ROTORTI-348734 format. One line per field, with one value per residue: residue in one letter; z negated, y, x of N, C-alpha, C, O in turn. Coordinates in steps of 0.02 Angstrom, whole numbers, plus 32768, in hexadecimal, padded with zeros to 4 digits. Example, Ala and Ser with C-alpha at 12.3 -4.5 7.8 and 13.67 -1.06 7.14 Angstrom:
# ROTORTI-348734
res = c(A/S)
n.up = c(7E7A/7E9E)
n.north = c(7EE4/7F90)
n.east = c(8294/8282)
ca.up = c(7E7A/7E9B)
ca.north = c(7F1F/7FCB)
ca.east = c(8267/82AC)
c.up = c(7E7A/7E76)
c.north = c(7F5B/8002)
c.east = c(8294/8285)
o.up = c(7E59/7E6E)
o.north = c(7F5A/8039)
o.east = c(82C8/829E)
# end
This chain:
# ROTORTI-348734
res = c(L/A/S/G/S/P/R/R/R/D/I/L/A/M/L/E/V/P/F/E/V/V/V/S/G/F/A/E/D/L/P/K/H/E/Y/R/A/S/E/Y/V/A/A/N/A/R/V/K/C/E/A/V/S/R/M/L/Q/P/Q/A/V/E/T/G/C/A/I/L/V/I/G/A/D/T/V/I/A/H/L/E/A/I/L/E/K/P/R/D/D/Q/D/A/K/S/M/L/K/A/L/S/G/T/T/H/H/V/H/T/G/V/C/I)
n.up = c(9F1F/9F9B/A024/A0AE/A0AF/A0B7/A067/A003/9FC0/9F94/9F42/9ED6/9EA6/9E80/9E15/9DC2/9DBD/9DA0/9E24/9EB2/9F55/9FB9/A043/A09F/A105/A15C/A1F8/A20E/A25D/A255/A292/A2D7/A2F7/A2BD/A23A/A1D8/A1CD/A135/A0FF/A15C/A11B/A09D/A0AA/A0FB/A087/A01D/A05C/A066/9FFA/9FB5/A011/9FD8/9F72/9F58/9F8D/9F24/9EA5/9E91/9E4B/9DEC/9D8F/9D6A/9D22/9CBE/9CC1/9CD8/9D7A/9DDD/9E72/9EE2/9F69/9FFC/A07A/A112/A182/A1FD/A23A/A2BD/A327/A31E/A338/A2E0/A2C3/A2B8/A275/A2E0/A374/A3B1/A3E8/A43D/A448/A3BA/A3E2/A435/A401/A38E/A3ED/A417/A3A0/A373/A352/A333/A2C6/A255/A1F2/A161/A127/A090/A047/9FC3/9F6E/9ED9)
n.north = c(E3CA/E384/E394/E3B8/E35A/E359/E2F0/E2B7/E338/E333/E2C5/E2E9/E34B/E305/E2B8/E321/E360/E3D4/E439/E476/E48F/E478/E481/E42C/E431/E3DF/E381/E2FA/E29F/E23E/E1A0/E11F/E09F/E084/E050/DFD7/DFF4/E00A/E03D/E095/E0F9/E114/E140/E1BC/E1F5/E20F/E26D/E2E9/E2FB/E326/E384/E3E4/E3F0/E426/E499/E4D3/E4DE/E557/E5A4/E54F/E548/E5C1/E5DE/E588/E523/E471/E410/E3B9/E366/E317/E2BB/E272/E1FC/E1C6/E126/E0D3/E021/DFBF/DF45/DF3C/DFC5/E064/E0D0/E181/E213/E241/E2AE/E2F5/E314/E2A4/E256/E20B/E1D9/E181/E134/E102/E0A8/E055/E016/DFD7/DF4B/DF03/DEC4/DF25/DF78/E003/E061/E0B7/E110/E15B/E1E2/E220)
n.east = c(42F1/432B/42E7/4263/4216/415D/410D/415F/417E/40EC/40EF/413D/40F0/407A/40B1/40C2/4151/41B3/41FD/426E/427B/42EC/4341/43AE/43F8/4432/4473/442D/446F/44C4/4519/44B7/44C8/453B/4502/4494/43E2/43C5/4443/4443/43ED/440C/4481/445C/4416/446C/44D5/4470/4450/44C5/44EF/4490/44B9/4525/4506/44AC/4509/4557/44D7/44C8/453D/453E/44C3/44D8/4475/445B/4448/43DD/43D2/4376/4388/4347/4317/42C6/42A6/4269/4283/4297/428D/4324/4346/4349/42EF/42B1/425B/41E7/41EA/418B/40E5/40D7/4147/412B/40B8/40DA/4137/40E4/408E/40FD/410C/4097/403F/40AE/4147/418B/41E1/4204/4274/42A5/430E/4369/43C0/4401)
ca.up = c(9F44/9FDE/A05C/A0BD/A0BF/A09C/A03C/9FD3/9F90/9F7F/9F0A/9EA1/9E7D/9E5F/9DDC/9D9C/9DB1/9DCF/9E61/9ED8/9F89/9FE4/A08E/A0A7/A162/A185/A22C/A20C/A298/A247/A2E0/A2C0/A317/A285/A1FB/A1D7/A1B9/A0F9/A0F3/A173/A103/A063/A0C6/A0FE/A042/9FFD/A07B/A05C/9FA3/9FAA/A026/9FB1/9F09/9F63/9F96/9ED8/9E6E/9E66/9E2C/9DAB/9D61/9D5D/9CF5/9C96/9CC9/9D0E/9DC7/9DFA/9EAD/9F0A/9FB3/A017/A0BF/A114/A1C0/A226/A251/A2F7/A35F/A328/A343/A2B8/A2D2/A288/A289/A32E/A385/A3C5/A3DA/A472/A427/A388/A40F/A45B/A3B9/A36A/A41A/A41B/A366/A368/A352/A31A/A28C/A252/A190/A140/A103/A078/A030/9F94/9F4B/9EA2)
ca.north = c(E3A3/E385/E37A/E3CD/E340/E371/E2C9/E2BA/E377/E310/E284/E317/E36F/E2E0/E2BD/E367/E371/E419/E438/E49E/E461/E49B/E447/E402/E43D/E397/E36E/E2AD/E285/E1F0/E17D/E0F5/E06F/E06F/E04E/DFC8/E032/E015/E060/E0E0/E13A/E131/E189/E1FE/E227/E219/E2B3/E308/E302/E346/E3C7/E424/E3FF/E45B/E4F9/E4E3/E4DC/E59A/E599/E528/E575/E60D/E5E4/E552/E4F0/E427/E419/E370/E36C/E2D2/E2B5/E232/E1EB/E171/E116/E098/DFEE/DF9A/DF22/DF4E/DFF6/E093/E104/E1A9/E21F/E25D/E2E8/E323/E2DA/E27A/E21F/E1E8/E1AC/E144/E101/E0D9/E069/E017/DFDD/DFC1/DEE5/DEDF/DECF/DF4C/DF9D/E030/E06A/E0FD/E12D/E194/E1FC/E249)
ca.east = c(42E2/4355/42D0/4246/41CE/411E/4104/41A2/415D/40A7/4103/4168/40C5/4051/40C8/40BD/4186/41CA/4226/426E/4282/432D/434E/43F7/441A/4460/4449/441F/44A0/44F0/451D/4493/44E2/4565/44DD/4458/43AE/43BE/4471/444E/43C6/443D/44C1/4442/4402/44A1/44E0/4448/445A/4515/44EB/447D/44D4/4563/44DA/448D/4550/4562/44A5/44DA/456F/451A/4499/44D8/4453/4468/440E/43C5/43CA/4367/4388/4331/4317/42A9/4296/424A/42B8/4277/42B1/436F/434C/4343/42BE/42A7/4215/41D8/4212/415F/40B2/40E7/417A/410C/4084/410D/414A/40A1/408C/4125/4108/404F/403B/40F5/414A/41C4/4206/420B/42A9/42C0/4356/4359/43EE/43F4)
c.up = c(9F8F/A022/A058/A0CA/A07E/A06D/9FFC/9F9C/9F5E/9F46/9ECA/9E8E/9E53/9E1A/9D9C/9D8E/9DC6/9DED/9E96/9F16/9FC2/A004/A099/A0DC/A185/A1B4/A24D/A241/A289/A281/A2C7/A2BF/A2D5/A23A/A208/A1B3/A16C/A0EE/A115/A145/A0C8/A070/A0CE/A0BE/A033/A024/A079/A011/9F90/9FC6/9FEB/9F6B/9F19/9F65/9F40/9EAE/9E66/9E3A/9DEE/9D7D/9D4C/9D2A/9CC8/9C97/9CF2/9D45/9DD0/9E33/9EC6/9F51/9FBD/A074/A0DA/A16F/A1CE/A23E/A27B/A32F/A364/A331/A302/A2D6/A2B3/A295/A2C1/A342/A393/A3D6/A424/A46E/A3F4/A3B8/A433/A420/A396/A3AC/A410/A3DB/A34E/A38D/A34E/A2DA/A295/A201/A199/A124/A0D5/A051/9FFE/9F73/9F08/9E84)
c.north = c(E3B1/E372/E395/E3BC/E356/E323/E2B2/E303/E358/E2DE/E2AA/E330/E341/E2C7/E2F1/E372/E3B9/E40A/E46C/E481/E4AD/E45D/E462/E433/E411/E389/E327/E292/E24D/E1C4/E135/E0B6/E05D/E05B/E019/DFFB/E043/E042/E09F/E121/E148/E146/E1B3/E232/E242/E26C/E2EC/E328/E338/E37E/E3EE/E42F/E418/E4AD/E503/E4E4/E511/E5B3/E591/E52B/E59C/E60F/E5AC/E51C/E497/E427/E3CC/E37F/E327/E2E5/E261/E21E/E1BD/E16E/E0D6/E072/DFB8/DF8F/DF46/DF9C/E033/E0CD/E134/E1D1/E246/E286/E30E/E2E2/E29B/E23A/E1FC/E1B2/E15E/E10E/E0DE/E090/E038/DFEC/DFBE/DF7A/DECD/DEFA/DEFB/DF58/DFDB/E02A/E0B6/E0F5/E165/E1A4/E225/E256)
c.east = c(42FA/4327/4295/4208/418B/410F/412E/418A/4116/40C0/4108/412A/409B/406B/40E5/4114/418B/41FA/4242/429E/42C4/4350/439D/440D/443A/4432/4425/442C/44D1/44F7/44FD/44A3/451F/454C/44A3/4427/43C0/4406/445E/442D/43E1/4461/449A/442E/4430/44D7/44B9/4451/44A0/4515/44CF/448F/4506/453C/44D7/44DC/4548/4515/44B8/4502/4554/44ED/44A2/44AF/4452/441E/440D/43B2/43B5/4370/436C/4328/42E8/42A2/426F/427C/427B/4291/4303/4384/4341/4308/42B1/425D/4205/41EC/41DA/411F/40C3/4110/4153/40B7/40A6/4134/4110/40A6/40B7/412A/40D7/4060/4091/4110/4185/41BB/420A/4241/42AE/42FB/4357/43AC/43EE/4442)
o.up = c(9FB5/A04E/A021/A0DF/A041/A036/9FC9/9F5F/9F22/9F1A/9E96/9E51/9E17/9DEA/9D69/9D58/9DF5/9DE0/9EA1/9F0F/9FD9/9FF2/A09B/A0CF/A1BB/A1B2/A284/A25D/A2AE/A2A7/A2A6/A28F/A2C5/A20A/A239/A188/A15D/A0CD/A0FA/A144/A0B2/A046/A0A9/A0BA/A033/A000/A088/9FFD/9F66/9FAA/9FCE/9F40/9EE8/9F4B/9F22/9E7C/9E2F/9E07/9DC2/9D45/9D0F/9D04/9CA7/9C76/9D2E/9D3F/9DC9/9E37/9EC1/9F6A/9F9D/A0A0/A0B9/A195/A1A4/A25A/A266/A35C/A396/A331/A2E6/A30A/A27C/A2B6/A2C6/A31B/A388/A3D5/A423/A483/A400/A3AA/A442/A41F/A386/A3A0/A403/A3D8/A320/A3C3/A35F/A2BC/A2C6/A1DF/A1D2/A104/A0F4/A041/A011/9F63/9F10/9E52)
o.north = c(E3DC/E34C/E39A/E3DC/E35E/E33B/E29D/E2FF/E35F/E2D3/E29D/E32A/E348/E2C1/E2ED/E38B/E3D2/E3DC/E495/E465/E4E6/E428/E49A/E45B/E416/E384/E31C/E26E/E236/E1CD/E110/E092/E023/E055/E022/E023/E07E/E074/E0D6/E15B/E181/E16C/E1E3/E26F/E27F/E294/E322/E362/E364/E3AE/E416/E459/E42A/E4E3/E52E/E502/E51A/E5D5/E5BB/E517/E59E/E63F/E59D/E4E9/E493/E436/E3A9/E3A5/E2FB/E31B/E22D/E245/E189/E19F/E0AF/E091/DF99/DFB5/DF61/DFB0/E016/E0ED/E122/E1B8/E278/E299/E34A/E2A4/E264/E201/E1C0/E180/E126/E0D3/E0A3/E057/DFFD/DFB3/DF95/DF6E/DE97/DF2D/DEFD/DF40/DFF1/DFF7/E0EB/E0BC/E19D/E174/E259/E27A)
o.east = c(42E4/433B/427B/41D8/418A/4100/4113/4186/410C/4097/40EA/4127/4094/4045/4107/4121/416D/4221/4215/42D4/42C3/436A/43B8/4439/4457/43F4/440D/4403/44FC/44C7/4521/4493/4528/4572/447F/443A/43C9/43F9/4465/4440/43D7/4479/44A5/442F/4433/44F5/44D3/4458/44A4/4530/44F4/4482/4527/454B/44F6/44C7/452E/451E/44BA/44F4/454E/44ED/446F/44BC/4446/43E3/443F/4381/43DF/4360/4374/433B/42DF/429C/425A/42AA/424A/42A4/431B/43BE/4313/4310/429C/422F/4229/4217/41E2/4123/40A7/4105/4155/4096/4092/4144/4113/40B9/40A8/4141/40DA/407C/40A9/40FF/41A9/418E/4212/424C/42B9/430C/4345/43D0/43CE/444A)
# end
């Protein structure tokens, strides 16, 4: 799993899928203005997946085992803006206040 997300770990654990978390180190700094939200999460998921695949390639070659990597990203699209996870508690409060009573969309991209 190319993600440090507790929720994604919970999902795989609930499905009783054995997995290891390997965080990609990707800064998730793609230029948001160049993407629609759905494209942005797909691109982030792909970069995370590719980074972890490169990291694990030597292990796969050494052991002769296939390695499946799952990368994912989730954002909220609101008023033409792409909102990622809040930086801190104050940011979370500001986001919730902005989203309250309005329509927004949650986008998740997955790459395997």
